[in-house]
SEVEX-967338 format. One record per residue (C-alpha): x, y, z. Coordinates in steps of 0.5 Angstrom, whole numbers, plus 500, padded with zeros to 3 digits. Layout:
N
XYZ ...
//
This chain:
274
460160119 466158122 462155128 459150123 465148120 467140122 475141123 475134124 472132117 478133112 473136106 471141111 478143114 480143106 475147104 476152110 484152108 482154101 478160104 483162108 488162102 483167099 483171105 490172105 491174098 486180099 490182106 496183102 498190100 504193098 510191103 515196105 521192103 519189096 515183100 509182096 504176096 507171091 501169086 499162087 500161079 507162081 508158087 504152084 508152078 515152081 513147086 511142080 517144076 522142082 517136084 519135091 518128093 515125100 521124105 525130102 525137106 523143103 525150106 523157105 527162109 523168108 516164108 511170109 504167110 507160108 505160100 511156097 510151103 502150102 503149095 509144097 504141101 498140096 503137091 505132097 499130099 497127092 503122094 500120101 498113101 499110108 500113116 507113115 507117109 502122112 507123118 512124112 508129110 507133116 514134117 517136110 516143110 520148114 519156114 522162118 519169118 521175121 515179121 510178127 503179123 506174117 508169121 502168125 498168118 503163116 503158122 495158122 496157114 500150115 495148121 490148116 494144111 494139116 501140119 500139127 506142129 509147124 516148123 515155122 520159126 519167128 526170127 531172122 534167118 540171116 542172123 547166123 554166120 553162114 559158115 556155122 551151118 551143120 549138114 543137119 541144118 541143110 535142105 533138099 529143096 529151098 523155094 523162096 521169094 526173098 525181100 528185094 532191096 531192103 537193108 540189114 544191120 551191119 551185125 547181120 551183114 558180118 555173117 556173110 563173106 560179101 555183104 549186100 542188100 537183102 535179096 543177095 544175102 538170101 541167095 548166099 544163105 541158100 547156097 550154104 543151106 542147100 544139101 548136095 544134090 539139093 534143088 532151089 527155086 527163087 524169085 528175083 528182080 532184074 537188080 540181081 541179074 544185071 546188077 554189077 556191084 562187087 557182091 552181086 558179081 562174086 555171088 553170080 560167079 559162085 552160082 555158075 561155078 559151084 552150082 548148076 543154074 539150069 533155068 531162068 524164066 523171066 515173068 511179065 512185068 505186071 505179075 505182082 501188080 498192083 503192089 509193084 511193077 518190078 521186073 522179076 525172074 525165076 531162077 532154078 538151080 541145083 547143087 550138083 556141080 558147075 553150070 554147063 548151060 542155062 535154059 532162058 525162057 521169057 513168059 509174055 503176057 497173054 494176047 488179050 491182056 495189057 497187064 496183069 491186075 488184081 482183077 485179072 491176075 496171073 493164072 497157072 495156064 499162063 505158064 503152061 508153055 514154060 
//
């Protein structure tokens, strides 16, 4: 079947990209440190709300198989009207992934979405000291679903003012790599929102005092099933100044659902009210 695909043909290539993403979804099973396939409904919704524009840079520092980045590319594709636009489209997304297998799948995913030279790096985005990032290494938009609950080596934790578990380190990283007026959307577990250890409290305080945490959307518990039943939230914030008010919204299960599952996953329309 692959031999019959004309990769020079936009429609054929696009169709293959869709097939590939479906395969990725089937491949994913529970990760070892809270690494789960983010449902397409969630990535598409987050990108639609953040609304990246052509010419902006969009990053994911734990990109996995590049789900957030391909959602971004689909969103930007509708804005392309010229050859210059297409060039801007190809250089708009940036990702880092630590594990070899997801990295390989992510690069392939970007190639299939018409990005000839993906800015997709195999490495650990937590390995540099956060104070060392220059303005040229900051982004207009950051969207991600960081690994939860994992731990990093002490040498990595030394790169952060307050060391903690991985989800917290990634939030700290975003605050250092988001441009002034930049926007961020992150999937985070209850552990971050309600945890009261020193590092979490300090970071939440910083998020409210230095950033505008304008929206928190609570997802139903089974969004990531069958992989995990961890309760998750979508946090949206921007780098425009202190938080004045936060809009909090709870997405409930649709009436005829007891839970989301592999056969009945969350769909984009389930987020329509939000």
